[in-house]
C-alpha positions in Angstrom: 164.4 30.6 -127.0 163.1 28.9 -129.9 159.4 26.9 -130.0 160.7 24.0 -130.2 163.4 24.4 -126.8 160.7 25.6 -125.0 157.8 22.9 -126.3 160.6 20.1 -124.6 160.9 22.2 -121.5 156.9 21.9 -121.4 157.6 18.3 -122.2 160.2 17.5 -120.1 158.0 19.2 -116.9 154.8 17.3 -117.8 157.0 14.3 -118.0 158.3 14.5 -114.4 154.6 15.6 -112.7 153.6 12.2 -112.9 154.4 8.7 -113.7 152.8 8.1 -116.9 151.3 9.8 -119.7 149.7 8.4 -123.4 150.7 10.5 -126.7 147.4 11.9 -127.1 147.5 13.5 -123.4 151.2 15.3 -124.0 149.4 16.1 -127.3 146.4 18.1 -125.8 147.8 19.6 -123.4 151.2 20.9 -125.6 148.6 21.6 -128.2 150.7 19.5 -131.1 149.9 16.4 -132.9 151.3 12.9 -131.3 153.9 13.1 -134.0 155.1 15.7 -132.4 155.5 14.3 -129.2 157.2 11.3 -130.7 159.7 13.8 -132.2 160.2 15.9 -129.1 160.5 12.1 -127.4 163.2 10.9 -129.1 164.6 14.7 -129.2 164.9 14.2 -125.7 166.3 11.0 -125.3 169.3 12.4 -128.0 170.0 14.4 -125.1 170.4 11.7 -122.5 167.2 11.8 -120.7 165.9 7.9 -120.8 162.3 8.4 -121.9 160.6 5.4 -122.2 157.7 3.9 -124.7 155.3 0.7 -123.4 152.2 0.1 -125.9 148.9 -1.3 -125.6 147.0 -0.9 -122.6 148.0 1.1 -119.1 151.0 1.9 -121.7 152.7 5.8 -122.4 155.8 7.6 -122.1 157.6 7.7 -118.7 160.4 8.9 -117.3 163.4 6.8 -116.1 166.0 7.2 -114.1 169.1 8.1 -115.8 172.7 7.9 -114.5 172.7 11.5 -113.9 170.2 13.4 -112.2 168.8 15.5 -114.7 167.4 18.9 -113.7 164.4 19.6 -112.2 161.8 21.8 -113.9 159.5 23.8 -110.9 156.2 25.5 -111.2 155.7 28.3 -108.6 154.4 26.8 -105.8 156.9 24.4 -106.0 159.9 26.4 -106.3 158.5 28.0 -102.7 157.6 25.1 -101.1 161.3 23.5 -102.0 163.4 26.6 -100.5 161.1 27.3 -97.8 161.8 23.3 -96.8 165.4 24.0 -97.8 165.5 26.5 -94.9 164.5 24.4 -92.7 166.4 21.6 -93.2 169.4 24.0 -92.8 168.4 23.7 -89.2 167.8 19.9 -89.7 169.2 16.9 -87.0 171.6 15.3 -89.3 175.6 16.0 -89.9 176.2 17.1 -93.3 172.0 18.4 -94.1 172.7 21.9 -93.2 175.2 22.7 -95.3 173.8 20.5 -98.2 170.4 22.4 -97.5 172.1 26.0 -97.9 174.5 25.1 -100.9 171.3 24.1 -102.8 169.5 27.0 -101.4 172.0 29.1 -102.8 171.8 27.5 -106.1 167.9 27.5 -106.1 167.8 31.5 -105.2 170.3 32.3 -107.5 167.8 31.4 -110.7 164.3 32.2 -108.7 162.6 34.9 -110.6 162.1 38.0 -108.5 158.6 37.6 -107.6 159.4 33.9 -106.1 162.3 35.1 -103.6 160.4 37.5 -102.7 157.3 35.6 -101.3 160.2 33.0 -99.7 162.2 36.0 -98.1 158.8 37.3 -96.7 157.8 33.5 -95.7 161.3 33.6 -93.8 161.5 36.8 -92.3 157.6 35.6 -90.2 158.9 32.7 -89.4 160.8 31.2 -86.2 162.0 27.8 -85.3 162.2 26.6 -82.6 164.6 23.5 -82.5 164.1 22.2 -79.2 167.5 20.5 -78.0 167.8 18.7 -81.3 170.6 16.0 -81.2 172.7 15.4 -84.5 173.5 12.4 -86.0 176.5 11.6 -88.5 174.8 11.8 -92.1 177.3 8.9 -93.7 176.2 6.7 -91.1 172.5 7.4 -91.3 173.1 6.5 -95.3 174.4 3.4 -94.7 171.5 2.0 -92.3 169.0 3.7 -95.0 171.0 1.3 -97.6 171.3 -1.5 -95.5 167.7 -1.9 -94.7 166.8 -1.4 -97.9 169.1 -4.5 -99.2 168.5 -6.4 -95.6 172.1 -6.8 -95.1 173.3 -7.7 -91.7 174.7 -4.9 -90.1 177.7 -4.2 -86.9 177.8 -1.2 -85.5 179.5 0.3 -82.2 177.1 1.2 -79.6 176.9 3.2 -76.4 174.8 2.1 -73.6 172.4 3.6 -71.6 174.3 3.0 -68.8 177.4 4.4 -70.7 179.0 1.4 -71.7 181.2 0.0 -74.8 179.4 -2.8 -76.7 179.5 -4.2 -80.4 176.1 -4.6 -82.3 175.3 -7.7 -84.8 171.6 -6.5 -86.4 169.3 -7.4 -88.9 167.9 -3.4 -89.2 164.5 -3.0 -90.7 163.9 0.6 -90.5 164.7 4.3 -89.6 162.4 6.4 -87.2 162.9 9.9 -86.9 161.3 11.3 -83.6 161.8 15.1 -84.4 164.4 15.1 -81.6 166.3 12.1 -82.4 166.5 9.3 -84.7 166.3 5.4 -84.1 167.0 2.3 -86.1 164.6 -1.1 -85.0 166.3 -4.1 -85.4 166.6 -7.8 -84.7 169.6 -8.0 -82.2 171.3 -11.6 -83.3 172.7 -11.6 -80.2 170.1 -10.9 -77.8 167.5 -12.8 -80.1 165.0 -10.1 -80.1 163.8 -6.6 -81.4 166.0 -3.6 -80.0 165.8 -0.2 -80.9 169.1 1.5 -81.0 169.7 5.7 -80.6 171.6 6.6 -83.9 173.9 9.3 -82.0 174.8 6.7 -79.5 176.0 4.4 -82.5 179.9 4.8 -83.2 181.8 3.0 -86.4 178.2 1.6 -88.9 179.9 -1.7 -90.7 177.9 -2.8 -93.5 178.4 -6.8 -94.2 177.3 -8.3 -97.2 174.8 -10.9 -95.8 171.5 -10.8 -97.0 168.8 -11.8 -94.8 164.9 -13.0 -95.0 163.1 -10.4 -93.3 161.7 -12.0 -90.3 157.7 -10.9 -89.2 158.2 -8.0 -86.9 155.9 -4.8 -85.4 155.0 -2.1 -86.4 158.1 -0.1 -86.3 156.5 3.4 -85.7 154.4 1.8 -82.9 157.7 -0.6 -81.2 159.8 2.6 -81.0 157.0 4.8 -79.6 156.4 2.2 -77.0 160.1 1.5 -76.5 160.6 5.2 -75.2 157.3 5.7 -73.6 157.0 2.6 -71.7 159.5 -0.4 -72.1 162.5 1.9 -70.9 160.9 2.5 -67.9 160.3 0.2 -64.7 156.6 0.7 -64.6 153.5 1.6 -67.3 150.7 3.3 -65.9 147.5 3.0 -67.7 144.7 5.7 -67.9 141.5 6.5 -68.5 141.1 9.9 -70.5 137.5 11.8 -70.7 139.3 13.7 -74.1 138.7 12.8 -77.9 142.0 10.9 -78.6 142.8 13.6 -81.3 142.9 16.5 -78.4 145.2 14.0 -76.1 147.3 13.5 -79.2 148.1 17.1 -79.7 148.9 17.1 -75.8 151.1 14.2 -75.3 154.3 13.5 -77.9 154.4 10.1 -79.3 157.9 9.7 -77.3 156.1 10.5 -74.5 152.8 8.3 -74.4 150.7 5.9 -76.3 147.4 7.3 -77.0 144.6 4.5 -77.9 140.8 5.5 -78.9 138.3 3.9 -77.0 135.2 5.9 -78.7 134.7 9.5 -79.6 134.7 10.8 -76.1 137.5 9.2 -74.6 140.4 7.0 -74.9 143.3 5.5 -72.9 147.4 6.3 -72.0 150.0 4.2 -71.7 152.8 5.4 -70.6 155.7 4.6 -68.4 157.5 6.4 -65.1 159.7 5.8 -62.5 158.5 8.6 -60.2 154.8 8.3 -59.4 154.5 12.2 -58.2 156.0 13.3 -61.2 153.6 11.4 -63.3 150.7 12.3 -61.4 151.3 15.9 -61.6 152.2 15.5 -65.2 149.0 13.9 -65.5 147.2 16.9 -63.5 148.3 19.2 -66.4 146.4 17.6 -69.2 143.8 19.3 -67.8 141.2 16.3 -68.4 139.2 14.1 -65.9 140.7 10.6 -65.3 140.7 7.5 -63.9 143.6 5.4 -63.1 143.1 1.8 -64.6 146.7 0.1 -63.5 149.0 -0.1 -61.8 147.1 0.1 -58.3 149.0 1.6 -56.3 149.5 4.7 -58.6 146.2 5.3 -56.5 148.2 5.7 -53.0 150.4 8.3 -54.8 147.4 10.3 -56.0 145.9 10.3 -52.4 148.9 11.6 -51.0 149.1 14.5 -53.6 145.5 15.4 -52.8 146.3 15.4 -48.8 149.1 17.9 -49.5 147.3 19.8 -51.7 144.5 20.5 -49.4 146.9 20.9 -46.1 148.2 24.1 -48.2 145.3 25.1 -49.2 143.8 24.9 -45.6 146.9 25.3 -43.3 144.6 26.3 -40.3 
């Protein structure tokens, strides 16, 4: 490989690392003059790479977006991280993504140096993946919804409700939220004139329209979806004061199970929905922290009943 070709590859790698480089910065990194940088930039343009140049303060060279995806130049750490991520993606929750990840991984593995390939294999052999019952969603539907969120266009889709009824929804999509097990869409339901959360695995055909909408004031998507999963889906919501730091409780309670609100450094408040008070009491006891039930008052009755049964079990005579 000639010296010029080697320098062009290094220049391309630098341009991919950060948004803007000045000519002197690139010249210093490559050990050449700024005049050589200008010539090399022109060579990259001839090869089809859209390298933009802007004069003045804050200006410099920037690699733009082309019609085709240029080859990515990865250093050792980036190559290993990409390979490991692709192996994890091969067991993902999006239909078609697993196959695409495997194809990409095969291409990367074919050109990866033996020393890096052995590192990736060592990490993979030492790692097991617990999928936890993930539910696959249609990859094409996911892409359509993501574009609709980006372009702010209305969407219609067939939907299976919680009680297994077929329905059609007409919405203004705002954000996709992944919980690790399922995908959800937060959108404004035009027929119900309110915000709603929709599970992607319950969607049928997704039909993206052309009607652009003005984004409404909306709740935070992450908080809204979490509240919909942990509280709104249940007839009753409990509010419990927990004597433990919020960070500790968040490690124990998944976002889909409850919302943890910090009170001070040593305590927090847990908000979670339930339909079986006895189940909730046992769940709270398993957390292993001092608790105080704040709402609702009737939940204390379930606690007293369980305490009486446990005491009777401990002292049968």
